[in-house]
Structure formats: structure tokens, C-alpha cells
N, C-alpha and C positions, 0 to 999 in steps of 0.2 A: 877067501882071498880078496874079493872085491871090496868087502868092508874094510880090510886092512889097507888096501890101496887108497880108498876114499878118505879114510882117516889120515893117512900119511899125506895126501894131497892137501887136506884141510890144514894140517899143522904146518906144512910148507908155506901155504898162502898166508897164514896168520903170522908166521915168523917173518915173512917178507914185509907185511904191513907193520909189524912191530919194529923192525929195523928202520923203516922209513920214519916212524914216529920218534924213535930214539935219536935218529940223526938230526932231528930238529932241536934237540937239547932241552926239552921241557922237563920240569921236575915238579913233584907234588909238594904242597905245603898245606896243612890242614888247619882250619879254624876250630873245627869240631870233629868228633869221630866221624869217619867216612867209611865207605864200603871197600876202599881200595888202599892197599898198603904201599910201601915205597919200593916194591919189587920192580924189576925191569918190565918194560912193556911187553916184550916177547913172552916172558914167563906168565904175565897176566892173561895174555890172549890164549896161550896154550892151556892155562889153568881153567879158563872159562869153557873152552871147547871140550876139554877132557872131562870135566866134572858136571857141568851144567847144573850144579847144585846152588842152593840159595839159602842164606841165613837171613831171617827176617830182621829188618832194622827197627829202631824205635822211631816211629813217625818220619822225621826228616832231619837232615844235617846239611852242613855246607862244607865245601871243599874249595880252598883257594887254588886256582889253576896254575898260577905262576908265582914262584917264591921270590923272584928278583925284581918284581915290579913294585912301584910305590903305591900310594893310596889309590883307591878306585879300581883295583884290579878285578878282572872277572871272577865271579864266584859261582860255583855249580851247586844248585840245590838238589840234594838227594831226596827222593820221595818213595813212599811205600805204595802198596797196591790200592789202598783206600783213596789216597790222594790221586793216583793215576786214574782210577775209575771216575773221579770227579772231573779231571781234565778231559778224559775221553768223552764223557757225557757232554760237556761244554763244546768240545771240538766237533762232535758229530751233529749236535743241534745247531750250532752257529757257524760252523766252518771256520776257516782261517780268519776271515774278516771280522766276524762278531766275537769270536773267542779270543783272538790275539795269539793263539797257539799254532805252531807247526809241529805236528807229531811225526817223528821219523824213527823207523825201525832199522838199525844198522846191521842186522843179521844178513847173512848171504841169502840169495833168492831161494835156493833149495831148502834152507832151514825154514823159511816162511811158508813155502809150499807144503812142507811136511806138517807143520803145526797149525798154520793159519795166521791171519793178520790179527793184531790187537783190536782193530776196528776197521770197518770198511774204508775209511778215508785216511788211515795211517799210511804214510809214504814209505815205500821200500827204498832205502838208501844205503846199500851195503858199504861198510867202512872201507873196504878195499877200493871201491869205485870212488868214494869220497876223497880218499887220499891220492888216488891215481892222478887226478888233474888239479889237486889242491883246490877243491870245489869252492870254498868260501872266498877265494881270491879272484874268482872269475867275474867278469862283467855279467849283469843280469841276462842279457840275450844269449851269451855263450853258455851260461849255466843252464838255462832252460833248454837249449838245443841239445846239450850233452845228457842232462839228467831227466828231462821230460816233465819238469814241474817248475813253477815260478820260484826264483831265488828268494829265500827269506829276507824280509826287510830288517834293518837293524833294530827296529822297535818291537818286532815280534818276539814272543817267547818260544825258544827252541826246546822241544821236549824229545829226548833221546831214549830209546829202549834197545835192548839186544837180547841175548839169551839169559844173562845173569848179572847185568849191570857193570860190565867191565869194558867191553868195546864201546859202549855208549859214553863212557867217561872220555875215551880218546877222541870220539867224534866231537864232543863238547869242547875239548881242548883245541881241535882244529878251528872250530867256530870262534872261540875266544881269541885265537891268534889273529883273527881278522875283524875284531872289533865288536863281536856280538857279546852282550853282557847279560841277557836274560836267558839263562841256561838251566835246564832241568834234566836230571838223570833218574829214570825209573830203575831203582836198584834191583828189584826182583826179576825184571825182564820176563821173557816168555816162559822161563822155567817156573816162575811163580804164577804168572797170569793164567796159564792153561792147566794148572793143577788145583 
């Protein structure tokens, strides 16, 4: 019974986050094949949580985050496990300053507690909390006070991961809406990383 209640609560939370994202009116437009279809955000969030399965991509692809914008719109680079391992190595050796990366896992805290972090310095930044205060619109001091880490600078590369590469796309979309252009999505997520 507890498992059913926990699962129901997760789906309810994800549906709420999905409805918040849908309310913003964003849509997908792809330049190359990507890991996300044109389904509604709620369906994608539920699909990821329910299946936690992963289909291996071919190295990398790009996804345009907004179809109505002119030239220079943000592009999300989708990467595979080998590429993520390279980023994590650079990130762990050089930190944010030397690597230029900010690696964020947007899974819920209980998910990360269950499986572990991708790396010791990967930032836990649940999508629901990111969306709650529209994180990337906050001033740097307010961002750090609320989230406990320094707000990413516009010139840093934001690397997002989740369970299966779906919530991380939505986190990247939030960042793109606030001017971030160096965006990376680890498509395999924790489902691939820990298997």
C-alpha cells in the first residue's frame, strides 16, 4: 500500500510540474533527432517516472528549444554516457571554474538518495524546486539563498541529468527562457549511469 501511495504522490507532483511547464507555452522543434517527442510535458514526466527505461542514442543530437524564435535560439545538445563521463571527469578535476560546466541532477532528492549521485560535486537541483521559484529568473543572491549554490553565469555550460533524460530537457528549457545558451542534456540519465 505504501508503494502505491508513494507512486501516486510522485505522479501527482510530476503532473503539477508538467502543468506549470505547459502553462508557459513552450513547444519543441528539432534540428536533428532527439530523445523527446512532441508529447505533452505531463505525459513525458509520467512516462519517465513510470518506466525509467532508456534507449541508447547515437552519440549526440541537438534540439531547438523554441520554435517561434528567430536565429540564434538556444539549442540543447543531447549527449550519451561516454560524453557525460568526459564532462564529469573535467568537472570533478577542475570544478566549475576550470571546466566551465555546472552539472545538475534534476531528480527528486529521494531518487538521488536511493541510487546515489552521478559524481560527488553534481548539484542536486530537483525540477519541482527549480520551477517553484522560476530559479533562473532570480537575482544571484536570492538564487544562492534559496538553492544553496551559486547561480550559474550566462557563459557557463549547464549540464542537466535526471532519471531518463526527460525532466532534464524541461530544466534546460527553463534555463533557455532566461538567456542561457550553453545547454547539455544527458539522455541516459541515472537509469543508464548506474546500470
